[in-house]
C-alpha positions in Angstrom: 93.6 87.4 82.4 94.3 90.0 85.0 97.3 92.3 84.5 99.4 92.7 87.7 101.1 96.0 88.3 103.3 94.7 91.1 104.7 91.4 92.3 105.7 90.3 95.8 107.6 87.0 95.7 109.8 86.1 98.7 107.7 87.7 101.5 104.4 86.4 100.2 105.8 82.9 99.9 107.0 83.2 103.5 103.5 84.2 104.5 101.9 81.3 102.6 104.3 78.9 104.3 103.3 80.3 107.7 99.7 79.9 106.8 100.1 76.4 105.6 102.2 75.3 108.6 100.0 77.0 111.1 98.2 75.0 113.7 96.2 78.1 114.7 97.9 78.5 118.1 98.6 82.0 119.5 102.2 82.2 118.3 101.3 81.1 114.7 98.6 83.7 114.5 101.0 86.4 115.7 103.6 85.4 113.2 101.1 85.5 110.3 99.9 89.0 111.2 103.5 90.2 111.7 104.5 88.9 108.3 101.4 90.6 106.8 102.6 94.0 108.3 106.1 93.4 106.9 104.6 92.8 103.4 102.5 95.9 103.7 105.6 97.9 104.6 107.4 96.4 101.6 104.6 97.2 99.2 104.7 100.8 100.2 108.3 100.9 99.0 107.5 99.5 95.5 104.4 101.6 94.7 104.7 104.2 91.9 104.2 107.8 92.9 100.8 107.8 91.4 99.8 104.6 93.3 101.3 105.9 96.5 99.1 108.9 96.3 96.1 106.6 95.9 96.9 103.6 98.1 99.6 104.4 100.7 97.0 105.6 103.3 95.1 102.3 102.9 98.3 100.3 103.6 99.1 102.6 106.5 95.6 102.0 107.9 96.0 98.2 107.5 99.3 98.3 109.3 97.8 100.3 112.1 94.8 98.0 112.4 96.8 94.8 112.5 99.2 96.3 115.1 96.2 97.2 117.2 94.8 93.7 116.7 98.1 92.3 117.9 97.8 94.4 121.0 94.2 94.0 121.8 92.4 91.2 119.9 94.8 88.3 119.5 95.4 86.8 122.8 96.7 83.6 124.5 93.5 83.7 126.4 91.4 83.2 123.2 90.7 79.8 122.0 92.5 78.8 118.7 89.3 79.2 116.7 88.8 82.8 117.8 92.4 83.8 117.0 92.2 82.0 113.6 88.9 83.8 112.8 90.6 87.2 113.6 93.6 86.3 111.4 91.3 85.3 108.6 89.5 88.6 108.8 92.7 90.6 108.5 94.1 88.3 105.8 90.9 88.8 103.8 91.3 92.6 104.0 94.9 92.3 103.0 94.3 90.1 100.0 91.4 92.4 98.9 93.6 95.4 99.1 96.4 93.7 97.1 93.8 92.8 94.4 92.5 96.3 94.3 96.1 97.6 93.6 96.8 94.8 91.2 99.6 93.2 93.4 100.4 89.6 92.6 101.4 87.6 95.7 103.5 84.6 94.9 102.4 81.3 96.2 104.3 78.1 96.9 
């Protein structure tokens, strides 16, 4: 069984609820990505000094990429499938990064 170095409960449950309740419209996609940024910011505050040296830049890059996505990729002009595909791409990267750092994200 995998050993988790960190645990994110409340915020990750909020993210899971947003995902589960989403109907893939523009505003839901924005909320999901904004919550992902919030979790990344939180994770940076709980990392050990050693892990900060290794991983903080990766979380900073993810935050920057998602914010750029919110400004340029996600759009009310996109169809729901396109926005959902973009969100899924960033969520995949987010979950992969959390796995690499051994961060357990609580689920509902």
